[in-house]
C-alpha positions in Angstrom: 73.2 39.1 77.4 70.3 40.8 76.5 70.2 42.9 73.5 70.4 46.4 73.3 67.1 46.9 72.4 65.4 44.8 74.7 66.8 46.4 77.6 66.5 49.8 76.1 62.8 48.9 76.0 63.0 47.2 79.7 64.9 51.0 81.0 62.4 53.4 79.3 59.7 51.0 81.0 61.2 51.7 84.3 62.1 55.9 83.8 58.5 56.4 82.5 56.8 54.1 85.2 59.3 56.4 87.7 58.7 59.6 86.1 55.5 59.4 83.9 53.2 57.5 86.8 53.1 60.3 88.5 51.4 62.3 85.9 48.9 60.1 86.0 48.5 61.5 89.2 49.5 65.2 88.9 46.0 66.5 87.8 44.1 64.9 90.8 46.8 65.8 93.3 47.3 69.3 91.7 43.2 69.8 92.0 43.5 68.6 95.6 46.0 69.4 97.1 46.9 72.6 95.2 50.3 74.4 95.0 50.7 75.1 99.0 51.0 71.3 100.0 52.4 69.9 97.1 54.8 72.7 97.5 55.3 70.8 101.3 55.8 67.8 100.2 58.8 68.5 97.4 60.4 71.3 100.1 60.5 67.8 102.6 61.5 65.4 99.8 64.4 67.2 98.6 65.7 67.7 101.5 65.2 64.0 102.2 66.7 63.2 99.0 70.0 65.2 100.1 70.3 62.1 102.8 70.3 59.6 100.0 72.3 61.1 98.3 75.2 60.7 101.4 74.1 57.3 101.5 74.9 56.4 98.0 77.5 58.4 97.2 78.8 58.0 93.9 77.7 54.2 93.8 74.4 53.9 90.8 77.4 55.1 88.0 81.0 53.4 90.3 78.8 50.6 90.9 76.8 50.4 87.6 80.2 50.3 85.5 82.4 48.3 88.3 79.5 45.7 88.0 79.8 45.7 84.2 83.8 45.2 83.9 83.3 41.6 86.2 80.3 40.2 85.2 81.3 37.5 83.3 82.7 35.9 86.5 80.4 35.0 89.4 83.4 34.9 92.0 84.7 38.6 91.0 81.4 39.9 90.7 80.3 39.0 94.1 83.6 40.3 95.7 83.1 43.5 94.1 79.1 43.4 95.0 79.7 42.8 98.6 82.6 45.3 98.8 80.7 47.9 97.0 77.7 47.5 99.0 79.5 47.0 102.6 80.7 50.6 102.1 77.1 51.6 100.8 75.7 50.9 104.7 78.2 52.0 106.5 77.3 55.5 104.7 73.3 54.9 104.6 73.8 54.5 108.2 75.1 57.5 109.1 72.9 59.0 106.7 69.8 57.9 108.3 71.4 58.8 111.5 71.8 62.7 111.1 69.0 62.7 109.6 67.1 62.0 112.1 68.7 64.5 114.2 67.7 66.8 111.9 64.1 66.7 112.3 64.8 66.4 116.7 67.2 69.8 116.1 66.5 71.7 112.6 63.2 70.8 111.8 60.5 73.3 112.9 57.3 73.4 110.4 56.1 70.1 108.4 57.6 68.3 111.1 55.3 65.2 110.6 55.7 64.9 107.2 59.3 64.9 107.6 59.4 61.8 110.3 57.3 60.0 107.5 60.0 61.0 104.9 62.3 58.9 106.9 61.3 56.2 105.1 63.0 57.3 101.6 66.4 58.3 103.4 65.7 54.3 104.8 65.4 53.0 101.5 69.2 54.0 100.3 70.3 51.1 103.0 68.2 48.9 100.3 68.6 49.8 97.2 70.8 47.5 95.1 69.8 48.9 91.6 73.2 49.7 90.4 74.0 45.6 90.5 71.2 44.4 88.1 71.6 47.8 86.0 75.9 46.8 85.5 74.2 43.3 84.7 72.1 45.0 81.9 69.0 43.1 83.9 66.7 45.7 83.6 63.6 43.2 83.3 63.8 42.3 87.2 63.8 46.0 88.4 60.8 46.9 85.5 58.4 44.2 87.0 59.2 44.9 90.5 58.8 48.9 89.6 55.3 48.3 87.6 53.6 46.5 90.5 54.7 49.3 92.8 53.8 52.1 90.8 50.7 51.0 89.9 49.8 50.2 93.4 50.8 53.7 94.3 48.3 55.4 92.0 45.2 53.3 93.2 46.5 54.5 96.8 46.3 57.8 95.9 42.9 58.1 94.3 42.0 56.1 97.6 43.0 57.9 100.1 44.1 61.6 99.2 40.8 64.0 99.4 42.1 66.9 100.8 44.7 69.0 101.4 45.1 67.5 104.9 45.6 64.4 103.6 49.5 65.7 102.7 50.8 63.2 105.3 48.8 60.6 104.4 50.0 61.1 100.7 53.3 61.1 102.1 53.3 57.7 103.9 51.8 56.2 100.6 54.7 58.1 98.6 57.7 56.8 101.3 56.6 53.3 101.9 56.6 52.6 98.4 59.9 53.6 97.5 61.5 51.5 100.6 59.2 48.6 100.0 60.5 48.7 96.1 63.8 48.3 97.2 63.2 45.4 99.6 61.5 43.2 97.2 64.8 43.1 94.9 66.6 41.4 97.3 64.5 38.4 97.0 66.2 37.5 93.4 69.6 38.5 94.2 71.0 35.2 94.9 70.8 34.2 91.5 73.8 36.5 90.4 76.1 37.0 93.3 76.8 35.2 96.6 77.3 37.4 99.5 81.0 37.3 101.0 82.6 39.0 104.1 85.1 41.8 102.1 88.1 42.5 103.9 88.0 46.4 105.4 90.9 46.9 103.3 89.2 45.7 99.8 85.9 48.1 100.9 88.4 50.9 101.4 90.0 50.7 98.2 86.4 52.0 96.6 86.2 54.9 98.7 88.3 57.5 97.2 86.4 55.9 93.3 83.0 56.3 94.9 83.8 59.7 95.9 85.4 61.1 92.9 81.6 60.1 91.1 79.4 61.6 94.3 81.3 65.1 93.6 79.1 65.2 90.0 76.0 63.5 91.8 76.3 65.6 94.9 77.1 68.9 92.1 74.0 68.0 89.7 71.5 67.5 92.7 72.4 71.7 93.4 70.0 72.5 90.1 68.1 69.2 90.6 67.0 69.0 93.9 68.8 72.6 95.8 66.0 74.3 93.8 62.9 73.4 95.7 64.8 74.1 98.8 66.1 77.1 97.7 62.5 78.7 96.3 60.9 77.2 99.6 63.3 79.2 101.7 63.5 82.0 99.0 60.2 82.3 98.1 57.3 80.1 99.8 55.5 77.0 98.9 53.5 78.1 96.5 56.6 78.8 93.8 57.6 75.7 95.2 54.6 73.5 94.1 54.4 75.6 90.8 58.5 74.7 90.5 57.8 70.6 91.3 54.9 70.4 89.1 56.6 72.3 85.5 59.7 69.5 86.4 57.2 66.5 86.4 56.2 67.1 83.0 59.3 68.0 82.1 61.2 64.6 83.9 58.8 62.6 81.8 61.3 63.2 78.3 64.8 63.3 79.7 63.1 59.9 81.2 63.2 58.6 77.6 66.9 60.2 76.9 67.8 58.3 80.9 66.9 55.0 80.0 69.2 55.1 76.7 72.3 56.5 78.9 71.3 53.8 81.6 71.7 51.1 79.1 74.6 51.9 77.1 77.0 52.6 80.2 77.3 48.9 81.3 77.5 48.2 77.6 80.5 50.7 77.0 82.0 49.7 80.1 81.8 46.3 78.9 83.5 47.0 75.7 86.2 49.7 76.7 87.2 46.9 79.1 87.7 44.8 76.0 89.7 47.5 73.8 86.6 47.2 71.6 87.0 51.0 70.5 85.4 50.7 67.1 82.2 49.3 68.3 82.3 52.0 71.2 82.6 54.4 68.8 79.5 53.5 66.3 77.1 53.1 69.1 78.1 56.4 70.2 77.9 58.0 66.7 74.3 56.5 66.5 73.2 57.2 70.1 73.7 60.6 69.7 71.9 61.0 66.1 68.8 59.1 67.7 68.9 60.9 71.1 69.2 64.4 68.9 66.1 63.3 67.1 64.2 62.9 70.6 65.6 65.6 72.7 64.6 68.6 70.0 61.5 67.3 68.8 60.2 66.7 72.6 61.5 70.4 73.2 59.7 72.1 70.5 56.9 70.0 70.5 56.6 70.9 74.6 57.4 74.3 73.9 54.3 74.6 71.4 51.2 72.7 73.4 52.4 74.4 76.8 49.5 77.4 76.9 46.7 74.4 75.8 48.2 71.4 78.1 49.4 73.2 81.1 45.7 74.7 82.2 43.6 71.2 81.2 46.3 68.8 83.0 47.2 70.8 86.2 44.4 73.3 86.6 43.7 77.2 86.6 45.5 77.2 89.9 48.6 76.3 87.8 48.6 78.7 84.6 51.9 80.4 85.6 53.3 76.9 85.0 53.1 78.0 81.2 55.8 80.4 81.3 58.1 77.9 83.3 57.7 75.0 80.9 58.0 76.8 78.0 61.5 78.2 78.8 62.5 74.9 80.9 62.1 72.6 77.5 65.3 73.4 76.1 67.1 71.8 78.8 66.3 68.3 77.3 68.5 68.9 74.5 71.4 70.2 76.8 70.5 67.2 79.1 70.4 64.9 76.2 73.7 66.1 74.4 75.6 65.6 78.0 73.9 62.3 78.6 75.6 60.9 75.3 78.9 62.0 76.4 78.4 61.1 79.8 77.1 58.0 79.6 78.7 56.7 76.5 82.5 58.4 76.9 83.3 59.9 79.8 82.2 57.4 82.7 83.2 54.6 80.5 87.0 55.4 79.8 86.6 56.5 84.1 87.6 60.2 82.8 86.0 60.9 86.1 87.7 64.4 86.6 86.4 65.7 83.2 82.7 64.9 84.4 83.0 66.5 88.0 84.7 69.9 87.1 81.5 70.0 84.0 78.9 69.1 86.3 80.6 71.5 89.4 80.8 74.7 86.9 77.2 73.9 86.0 76.2 73.7 89.8 78.4 76.9 90.4 76.6 78.9 87.5 72.8 77.4 88.9 73.9 78.6 92.5 74.8 82.0 91.7 71.2 82.4 89.0 69.3 81.2 92.1 70.3 83.7 94.5 70.4 86.6 91.9 66.5 85.7 90.6 64.8 83.5 93.2 64.0 85.8 95.9 62.6 88.3 93.0 61.6 86.2 90.4 60.7 82.6 92.5 60.0 79.8 90.6 61.0 81.3 87.3 64.4 82.1 88.4 65.1 78.1 89.5 64.0 77.6 85.6 66.5 80.2 84.5 69.0 79.0 86.9 68.4 74.8 85.8 68.7 76.0 82.1 72.0 77.8 82.5 73.3 74.8 84.3 72.1 72.5 82.1 73.4 74.7 79.4 76.6 74.7 81.4 77.4 71.4 81.3 76.4 70.6 77.9 78.8 73.1 76.7 81.8 72.0 79.4 81.9 68.0 78.3 81.8 69.0 74.8 84.9 71.3 75.6 87.0 68.6 77.0 86.1 65.9 74.3 85.8 67.8 71.4 89.6 66.4 70.4 88.4 62.6 71.5 85.1 62.1 69.5 83.5 63.5 66.3 81.5 66.8 67.7 81.5 68.7 65.1 79.9 65.1 63.1 77.6 65.0 65.8 76.1 68.8 66.0 75.9 69.0 61.3 74.1 65.8 62.2 71.3 67.4 64.7 70.8 70.9 62.9 68.3 69.7 60.2 66.5 68.6 63.2 66.4 72.0 64.9 64.6 73.1 61.4 62.0 70.4 61.1 61.3 71.1 65.3 60.2 75.0 64.4 58.5 73.8 61.5 56.4 71.3 63.8 56.7 74.3 66.1 54.9 76.3 64.0 52.4 73.9 62.5 51.4 73.4 66.8 51.2 77.4 67.0 48.0 77.6 64.2 46.6 74.9 65.8 46.5 76.1 68.8 44.4 79.2 67.9 41.4 76.8 66.0 38.2 77.6 68.3 37.4 73.9 69.3 37.2 71.7 72.5 40.2 72.2 74.8 41.2 68.6 75.0 40.2 68.2 71.0 43.3 70.9 70.8 45.6 69.5 72.5 45.1 66.2 71.3 45.8 67.4 67.1 48.6 69.4 68.6 50.2 66.0 69.7 49.0 64.4 66.8 50.0 66.5 64.0 53.1 68.0 65.2 54.5 64.4 65.6 53.3 63.3 62.1 55.2 66.6 60.6 58.4 66.2 62.5 58.7 62.6 62.3 57.9 62.3 58.4 60.5 65.0 57.6 63.3 63.4 60.1 62.5 60.0 58.0 63.2 61.8 54.7 66.1 63.3 55.7 67.1 60.2 57.1 66.4 57.5 54.4 67.0 59.8 51.1 70.1 61.9 52.6 71.2 60.5 55.1 70.7 56.7 54.5 74.7 55.1 56.2 73.1 56.7 59.5 69.1 55.3 58.9 70.7 52.1 58.5 73.6 52.6 61.3 70.9 53.4 63.8 68.9 50.7 63.6 71.6 48.3 63.2 73.4 49.2 66.3 70.8 50.4 68.7 67.6 48.2 68.2 69.0 44.7 66.7 69.7 42.1 68.5 73.6 42.2 69.8 75.5 39.4 71.9 
């Protein structure tokens, strides 16, 4: 079995490539396509994403967890994979058919782009990443992703030259999504053998899969529906502003998601073996680690927004400065809830508690969006997103308060808030220097990082020595 350290690195690379490589093209596309065309792509992709969600149901978490529990038995693993995948095929085919009907009957504007997005929906038919994550075989997924993402970036720079090339950009993105799912099948036989499952066994997976689909669709209401609502209620330009803001915030979120992706199968396997002591150690140290990262990134992003956004996106996106500052706190809320969700609720099959929390967040998000988007556009959606993430975080914390050491987690995180505020003040001071914009941003990032990391290391090394060595031991040394 791969170590947690190696798997985290692989998962981190996977997340950074998925969310980070688009940032390499974002400054270029922002200037070439502009807010309106970016809004068109974002709007049509968001609609296609909903059909992918119905195609996949809750299989990303359910399949991951199910395969992790039986991964030591190839026969049982093959049977489990085959049963879950047949179910996925059924719903994927239904979803693809309904998407085609949607384009024919309901799609009135941007029809060409919508047809191209069909490739994205079809990719759900071949998506078996959940198997590799359940087996903790992250290296295969990462190597695939590196090649596909790099080719995608090159093609964008070669072929997207004007706002009229929006269809070319969509073809590049959609085809890369489809190809990346197909190519990973070449490694499948090494890990599982496909068996013809009985329909009765396939149907046994429907209910638990649907249970984990409820939070998926609920989360999508404040991750995907935002863009559809902005496009409908406020126009494509506001959608483009929100989309670029989300791209910038997705990079730090990807770092946190990487840890959750690694720890979910590990924790599910430990829970199945009733190794509760080790799960407690992992949970405590993971929370400390993600709070250190998330608080630093939150204050850092808010601090550099004013100088970074015009430099990165261009003057046409200066409105993103305010959006980025407002949305930054979601990193902290998301990170806290991600640890609770992936390392306690899902591994312990506390699906109802998980569902209740995300449904609450979805309701709050929709309410805020309907109230604020018509008047404030993208800013209204940002406020709705922050409110939703905060709600989910609070709800999940309340649910597990008697099962895990919430007070301890909170007290361990407080010093990082102080260090983050100090870092923010340093960044603000440097931002007032009369220097070249690029140099100012570089100095802000460098000085802010050094200040925050130095203060955090002092705290962990001398105040909480046991936490410092505990985090290193459980997360970064090789595990069996």
